[in-house]
C-alpha positions in Angstrom: -9.4 12.3 14.8 -11.6 9.2 14.2 -10.7 6.6 16.8 -9.3 3.3 15.6 -8.5 0.4 17.8 -9.0 2.6 20.9 -6.7 5.3 19.7 -6.8 8.2 17.2 -5.2 8.0 13.8 -1.6 9.2 13.8 0.8 10.3 11.1 2.0 7.3 9.1 -1.2 5.3 9.6 -3.0 3.8 6.6 -6.7 3.8 5.9 -8.2 1.6 3.2 -11.1 3.2 1.2 -13.5 0.7 -0.4 -16.3 3.0 -1.2 -17.5 4.6 -4.5 -15.9 7.8 -5.7 -17.7 11.0 -4.6 -17.0 14.5 -3.4 -16.9 13.2 0.1 -14.4 10.6 -1.0 -12.0 13.2 -2.4 -12.4 15.3 0.7 -11.6 12.4 2.9 -8.4 11.6 0.9 -7.4 15.3 1.2 -8.0 15.4 4.9 -6.2 12.2 5.6 -3.1 13.3 3.7 -3.2 16.7 5.5 -3.0 14.7 8.8 -0.1 12.6 7.4 -2.4 9.5 7.2 -2.2 7.6 4.0 -5.4 6.5 2.2 -5.3 3.2 0.3 -7.8 3.7 -2.5 -9.2 0.3 -3.7 -11.9 -0.8 -6.1 -15.1 -1.2 -4.0 -16.1 -4.1 -6.3 -13.3 -6.3 -5.1 -14.5 -9.7 -3.9 -13.9 -10.7 -0.2 -11.1 -12.9 -1.4 -9.3 -10.2 -3.3 -9.8 -7.6 -0.5 -8.3 -9.9 2.1 -5.4 -10.8 -0.1 -4.5 -7.2 -0.9 -4.9 -5.8 2.6 -2.9 -8.6 4.2 0.3 -7.0 3.1 -0.6 -3.4 3.7 -1.5 -3.5 7.4 -4.3 -0.8 7.3 -5.2 0.8 10.6 -8.8 1.2 9.4 -10.9 -0.2 6.6 -13.8 2.0 5.3 -16.5 0.1 3.4 -19.6 2.3 3.5 -20.7 5.9 3.4 -21.5 6.1 7.1 -18.0 5.1 8.0 -16.7 7.6 5.5 -18.7 10.4 7.1 -17.5 9.4 10.6 -13.9 9.4 9.3 -14.2 12.9 7.8 -15.8 14.3 10.9 -12.7 13.3 12.9 -10.1 14.7 10.6 -8.6 18.2 10.3 -9.6 20.6 7.7 -8.0 20.1 4.2 -4.6 21.7 3.9 -1.2 20.7 2.5 -1.1 16.9 1.7 2.0 15.5 3.3 2.4 12.6 0.8 0.7 10.6 -1.9 -2.2 8.2 -1.6 -0.9 4.6 -1.3 -2.2 3.1 -4.5 -1.6 -0.6 -5.2 0.2 -2.2 -8.1 0.7 -5.9 -8.7 3.8 -5.9 -10.9 4.3 -9.2 -12.7 4.2 -11.3 -9.5 0.5 -11.0 -9.1 0.9 -10.0 -5.4 -0.5 -6.5 -4.9 2.0 -4.0 -3.4 1.4 -0.6 -2.0 3.3 2.3 -3.5 4.5 4.1 -0.5 5.7 7.8 -0.6 6.3 8.1 3.1 5.6 11.1 5.2 7.0 14.2 3.5 8.4 17.3 5.2 6.3 20.5 4.4 8.9 21.7 1.8 8.9 18.4 -0.1 5.1 18.1 0.2 4.7 21.6 -1.3 7.2 20.7 -4.1 5.2 17.5 -4.9 1.9 19.3 -5.4 3.5 22.4 -7.0 4.9 20.2 -9.7 1.4 19.0 -10.7 0.0 22.5 -10.5 2.8 24.0 -12.6 2.8 21.2 -15.3 -1.0 21.2 -15.8 -1.6 24.9 -14.9 -4.3 24.3 -12.3 -6.0 27.5 -11.1 -9.0 28.6 -9.0 -10.9 28.9 -12.3 -10.6 25.2 -13.2 -13.5 22.8 -13.2 -12.2 19.2 -13.4 -14.5 16.6 -14.9 -13.9 13.2 -13.4 -14.4 10.3 -15.9 -12.5 7.4 -14.3 -13.0 5.7 -10.9 -11.3 7.8 -8.2 -9.5 4.7 -6.8 -7.2 5.1 -9.8 -4.2 7.3 -9.3 -4.5 9.7 -12.3 -8.1 10.9 -11.8 -7.6 11.3 -8.1 -4.4 13.2 -8.7 -6.1 15.6 -11.1 -9.0 16.1 -8.8 -6.8 16.9 -5.8 -4.6 19.2 -7.9 -7.6 21.1 -8.9 -9.0 21.5 -5.4 -5.6 22.5 -4.0 -5.5 25.3 -6.6 -9.0 26.4 -5.5 -11.0 25.0 -8.4 -13.9 22.6 -8.2 -14.6 19.0 -9.3 -17.5 17.5 -11.1 -18.2 13.8 -10.6 -21.0 12.5 -12.9 -20.7 8.9 -11.5 -19.8 5.7 -13.3 -18.7 6.5 -16.8 -21.7 7.0 -19.2 -21.3 9.0 -22.4 -24.8 10.5 -22.0 -24.0 11.7 -18.4 -20.6 13.0 -19.4 -22.0 14.9 -22.3 -24.7 16.4 -20.1 -22.0 17.4 -17.6 -20.0 19.1 -20.3 -23.0 21.1 -21.4 -24.1 22.0 -17.9 -20.9 22.5 -15.9 -18.6 23.8 -18.7 -15.5 21.9 -17.4 -12.0 23.2 -18.2 -10.0 20.0 -17.6 -10.5 16.2 -17.7 -8.4 13.1 -17.6 -9.4 10.1 -19.7 -8.3 6.8 -21.2 -8.6 5.9 -24.8 -11.7 3.8 -24.1 -13.5 6.8 -22.8 -12.7 8.8 -25.9 -13.9 6.0 -28.2 -17.2 5.7 -26.4 -17.7 9.5 -26.3 -16.9 9.8 -30.0 -19.3 7.0 -30.9 -22.0 8.7 -28.8 -21.3 12.1 -30.4 -21.5 10.6 -33.9 -25.1 9.7 -33.0 -26.3 12.8 -31.2 -23.8 15.6 -32.2 -20.7 17.0 -30.6 -21.4 19.3 -27.6 -19.7 22.7 -27.2 -16.2 21.8 -26.1 -14.8 25.3 -26.1 -14.6 25.5 -22.3 -11.7 22.9 -22.2 -8.2 24.1 -21.8 -6.7 20.7 -20.9 -7.7 17.2 -21.9 -5.1 14.6 -20.8 -5.1 11.0 -21.7 -3.0 8.0 -20.7 -3.4 4.4 -19.5 -3.1 2.7 -22.8 -2.0 3.3 -26.4 -4.4 5.6 -28.2 -5.5 4.5 -31.7 -4.3 6.9 -34.3 -7.7 7.7 -35.6 -9.0 8.5 -32.1 -6.0 10.7 -31.4 -6.6 12.7 -34.6 -10.3 13.2 -33.9 -9.5 14.3 -30.3 -7.1 16.9 -31.7 -9.6 18.1 -34.2 -12.6 18.4 -31.9 -11.1 20.0 -28.8 -9.6 23.6 -28.7 -6.1 24.0 -30.2 -3.3 23.2 -27.7 -5.7 21.7 -25.1 -4.9 18.0 -25.7 -2.1 16.1 -24.0 -0.8 12.6 -23.5 1.3 11.5 -20.6 3.2 8.4 -19.8 3.3 7.2 -16.2 2.5 4.4 -13.8 1.2 4.0 -10.3 4.8 4.4 -9.1 5.5 7.7 -10.8 5.2 10.0 -13.7 7.7 10.0 -16.6 6.7 12.2 -19.6 4.1 14.6 -21.0 3.4 15.4 -24.6 1.3 18.0 -26.3 -0.7 16.6 -29.2 1.0 19.1 -31.5 4.3 17.4 -30.6 2.8 14.0 -31.3 1.7 15.2 -34.8 5.3 16.0 -35.6 6.5 12.7 -34.1 3.7 10.2 -34.3 4.0 7.5 -31.6 5.9 9.5 -29.1 4.8 9.9 -25.5 6.8 13.0 -25.1 9.9 14.0 -23.2 10.8 13.7 -19.5 8.7 15.9 -17.3 10.6 18.8 -15.6 12.9 17.6 -12.9 13.3 14.1 -14.4 15.9 12.4 -16.5 15.0 9.3 -18.6 17.5 6.8 -19.9 17.3 3.5 -21.7 19.4 0.3 -21.3 20.7 -1.6 -24.3 17.9 -4.1 -23.9 15.3 -1.3 -24.1 14.4 -1.0 -20.4 13.4 2.6 -19.5 14.7 4.2 -16.3 13.7 7.5 -14.7 15.5 9.7 -12.2 13.0 11.7 -10.1 13.3 14.4 -7.5 13.5 13.3 -3.9 9.9 14.2 -3.2 8.7 11.9 -6.0 10.5 8.8 -4.8 8.7 5.7 -3.4 9.1 2.2 -2.1 7.0 -0.9 -2.3 5.5 -1.3 1.1 7.0 -4.2 3.0 8.9 -5.6 0.0 12.7 -4.8 0.1 13.5 -7.3 -2.7 11.1 -5.6 -5.0 12.5 -2.2 -4.1 16.0 -3.4 -4.8 14.9 -4.6 -8.2 13.1 -1.3 -9.1 15.8 1.2 -8.1 19.5 1.8 -9.0 22.0 4.5 -8.5 23.1 6.6 -11.5 25.3 9.7 -11.8 22.1 11.8 -12.0 20.7 10.3 -8.8 18.5 7.3 -7.9 16.5 6.0 -10.9 13.6 3.5 -11.0 12.1 1.3 -13.7 8.8 -0.5 -13.9 10.1 -2.7 -16.6 8.7 -0.9 -19.6 10.6 -1.1 -22.9 11.2 1.7 -25.3 13.6 4.0 -27.0 14.7 7.7 -26.7 15.6 9.7 -29.8 18.3 12.3 -30.0 15.9 15.1 -28.9 14.8 13.2 -25.8 11.4 12.0 -27.1 10.4 8.7 -25.6 8.7 5.9 -27.7 7.2 2.8 -26.0 8.0 -0.5 -27.6 6.2 -2.7 -25.1 4.6 -2.7 -21.7 5.7 -4.6 -18.6 6.1 -8.3 -19.2 2.7 -9.9 -19.7 0.8 -6.9 -18.4 -2.7 -6.5 -19.9 -4.1 -2.9 -20.1 -7.9 -3.2 -20.6 -9.9 0.0 -20.7 -7.0 1.8 -19.0 -7.0 -0.7 -16.1 -3.9 -2.8 -15.4 -4.7 -6.5 -15.3 -1.9 -8.8 -14.1 -2.1 -12.3 -15.6 -0.3 -14.0 -12.7 -2.9 -12.6 -10.2 -5.8 -13.8 -12.3 -4.2 -17.2 -12.9 -3.7 -17.7 -9.2 -7.4 -17.1 -8.6 -8.7 -19.2 -11.6 -6.3 -22.0 -10.6 -8.4 -22.6 -7.5 -11.5 -23.2 -9.6 -12.7 -26.8 -9.4 -11.9 -28.6 -12.7 -8.9 -26.4 -13.6 -5.6 -28.3 -14.0 -3.7 -25.5 -15.6 -4.5 -21.9 -16.8 -2.7 -19.1 -18.6 -4.1 -15.5 -18.9 -3.0 -13.0 -21.6 -4.3 -10.1 -23.6 -5.1 -9.6 -27.2 -5.9 -6.3 -29.1 -9.4 -5.2 -28.8 -10.9 -2.2 -30.7 -13.0 -1.0 -27.7 -10.9 -1.8 -24.7 -7.3 -1.6 -26.1 -6.7 -5.2 -24.9 -9.1 -8.0 -24.0 -8.4 -10.4 -21.1 -8.3 -14.0 -22.3 -7.7 -17.3 -20.5 -6.5 -20.6 -21.8 -7.6 -23.5 -19.6 -6.6 -27.2 -19.2 -9.1 -29.3 -17.3 -12.7 -30.4 -17.1 -14.2 -27.0 -16.1 -16.7 -25.6 -18.6 -16.9 -22.0 -19.7 -20.0 -21.6 -17.6 -18.1 -22.9 -14.5 -15.2 -20.6 -15.1 -17.4 -17.5 -15.8 -19.4 -18.1 -12.6 -16.2 -18.6 -10.6 -14.7 -15.4 -12.1 -17.8 -13.4 -11.2 -17.5 -14.6 -7.6 -13.8 -14.1 -7.1 -12.6 -11.4 -9.6 -13.4 -7.8 -10.1 -15.0 -7.0 -13.5 -11.9 -5.7 -15.3 -10.0 -8.9 -14.4 -12.6 -11.4 -15.7 -11.6 -13.0 -19.0 -13.8 -12.1 -21.9 -12.5 -15.0 -24.1 -12.0 -18.6 -22.9 -10.2 -21.3 -24.8 -9.6 -25.0 -23.9 -6.5 -27.1 -24.4 -5.0 -30.5 -23.7 -1.8 -28.8 -22.6 -0.4 -25.3 -22.5 2.6 -24.4 -24.7 5.7 -24.0 -22.5 9.4 -23.5 -22.9 11.9 -26.1 -21.8 12.1 -24.4 -18.5 8.3 -24.5 -18.0 7.5 -20.9 -18.8 4.1 -20.5 -20.5 4.4 -19.2 -24.1 1.8 -16.5 -23.8 2.8 -15.1 -27.2 1.8 -18.5 -28.8 -1.6 -18.3 -27.2 -2.0 -14.7 -28.1 -1.1 -15.4 -31.8 -3.5 -18.3 -31.9 -6.3 -16.1 -30.5 -5.6 -13.3 -32.9 -5.6 -15.5 -35.9 
């Protein structure tokens, strides 16, 4: 294997990947997991500040930042086989401190069960051609790509999302599956309205998630793609909860489906959703026992976890979401954690106080906004954000205040700021 710190990689090591998605990237992830080494997929656009802050708590054995390093890494790894765990994706929660979602090294039986579950749910076969629309450092597109390859299929990666390139790939490659977020669908539909809809008959599976899908977009999706091919699922970096055929959604508008096979979902009186998962699908937050204790609890059905989402479950087991995690902004399918952005912007000269929140946006689902107290100008803030924040985290709307609205205990009233921005 590739030498690191004068020794080869060993099972349980972690390798941070900060390079653009590619076939070599997916192959490296697969080879690492086959060796029991855990890739940490990260946005290559992260600033040096963000990169250092995230990696400090994850203790990577190796950090890969260019294609040459990636090639050297692959050359020292075993041939792709059974992945012995999940990639260690990062999630910030509401604390703004990124944490690695750690599956741990699985025994072969649990590893086979983990990947068989994806194969059986989505029906991956050797005939599949998976079209990748989202960055591969996100968990869902990487999971769909790996599932396809494990079944013997192939993957098409057109590059950074572009409706023209995606349309050309559909016409040329005749994909059978793709994962997308509502923003992708909106941009594709707008492009097809101008140039015409390509032949979509090759698709057997189009799955979307990551943000609420506007009703008109959902109905157009169902109408354009082959009957029975469109799905929505509800999940998080930590785990997967439900899956829902669009035909079920038509009968029950707003649902995200019922619990996936092998899972049980319950809801507390306050609306907090919990999910019991099989042993092979459990996780911990790397190096954060307090966060683990908060996320998990024992139930008669087995250990259950929650990511703080609110919702309800009807008598037939269909789940409806009433809200996302506290203060979380989902912009273009990307989770943006206000506390994390506030911590960065709070270091900008001329900022005395800052609050970050999201408002509805017709293209992105939600738009990141910042309310600022201090002498910093919009130009100052935008420049600082470009230097210290990845593009999805940079506020698109700035407002300036003499003081931020707060409760008696000092908590910022984001809802007040949100309502003022909407009005």
